C-alpha positions in Angstrom: 10.8 -113.3 25.2 14.5 -113.5 24.3 13.7 -115.6 21.3 11.3 -112.9 20.1 14.0 -110.3 20.5 16.6 -112.4 18.7 14.2 -112.7 15.8 13.5 -109.0 16.0 17.2 -108.2 15.5 17.1 -109.8 12.0 15.0 -107.2 10.1 16.6 -104.4 12.1 20.1 -105.2 11.1 19.6 -107.5 8.1 21.7 -105.3 5.7 24.5 -104.9 8.2 24.9 -108.5 9.3 26.7 -111.3 7.3 24.4 -114.2 6.3 25.9 -116.6 8.9 25.1 -114.1 11.7 21.5 -113.7 10.3 21.1 -117.5 10.3 22.5 -117.7 13.8 19.9 -115.3 15.2 17.2 -117.0 13.2 18.1 -120.4 14.7 18.7 -119.0 18.2 15.3 -117.2 18.2 13.3 -120.1 16.9 15.0 -122.5 19.3 14.2 -120.2 22.2 10.6 -120.0 21.1 10.5 -123.8 21.0 11.2 -123.9 24.8 7.7 -122.6 25.4 6.3 -126.0 24.5 8.2 -128.1 27.1 7.5 -125.4 29.8 3.8 -125.3 29.1 3.3 -129.0 28.6 5.6 -129.8 31.7 7.8 -132.2 29.9 10.5 -134.0 31.8 13.6 -132.4 33.2 15.8 -133.3 30.2 14.2 -130.5 28.2 14.9 -128.0 30.9 18.6 -129.1 31.1 18.9 -128.7 27.3 17.2 -125.3 27.4 19.5 -124.2 30.3 22.6 -125.4 28.5 21.7 -123.9 25.2 20.9 -120.6 26.8 24.2 -120.6 28.7 26.0 -121.2 25.4 24.2 -118.2 23.9 25.3 -116.0 26.8 28.9 -117.2 26.5 28.9 -116.6 22.8 27.6 -113.1 23.3 30.2 -112.3 25.9 33.0 -113.7 23.7 31.7 -111.9 20.5 30.8 -108.5 21.9 32.2 -107.2 25.2 35.3 -109.4 25.2 36.2 -107.9 21.8 35.7 -104.3 23.1 32.5 -103.7 21.1 29.8 -101.5 22.5 26.9 -103.2 24.2 23.4 -101.9 23.4 20.4 -101.7 25.6 18.7 -104.3 23.5 21.6 -106.7 24.0 21.5 -106.2 27.8 17.8 -106.8 27.8 18.2 -110.1 25.8 20.9 -111.3 28.1 18.9 -110.4 31.3 15.9 -112.3 29.9 18.1 -115.3 29.2 19.5 -115.2 32.8 15.9 -115.0 34.1 15.0 -118.0 32.0 17.9 -120.0 33.4 17.0 -119.1 37.0 13.3 -120.0 36.4 14.2 -123.2 34.8 16.5 -124.2 37.6 13.7 -123.4 40.1 11.2 -125.5 38.1 13.6 -128.5 37.9 14.4 -128.2 41.6 10.7 -128.1 42.5 9.8 -131.0 40.2 12.7 -133.1 41.7 11.7 -132.3 45.3 8.1 -133.3 44.6 9.2 -136.5 42.9 11.5 -137.4 45.9 8.6 -136.7 48.3 6.2 -138.9 46.4 8.7 -141.9 46.5 
């Protein structure tokens, strides 16, 4: 969901954003949409760790770029960040569950 919102930002603010920011949102959105594949196909935990790490980096970049610089935070930005936090929590729960099941089977 956050990936869709990142991609939705591009046409909304295309004329207001520098090209490097547009490319950043494009790459971030497509990358986040990619994480649907490992989740649905239940790939190994490495993919979850990469997704968690990448999402944490996106959150940190947002905090540094917007509120830390005193810029206003929109409802859309809050929504995106909350969805990313939910993704991290869900991914951690999935990894923990998979690890517990693996330990019990051994």
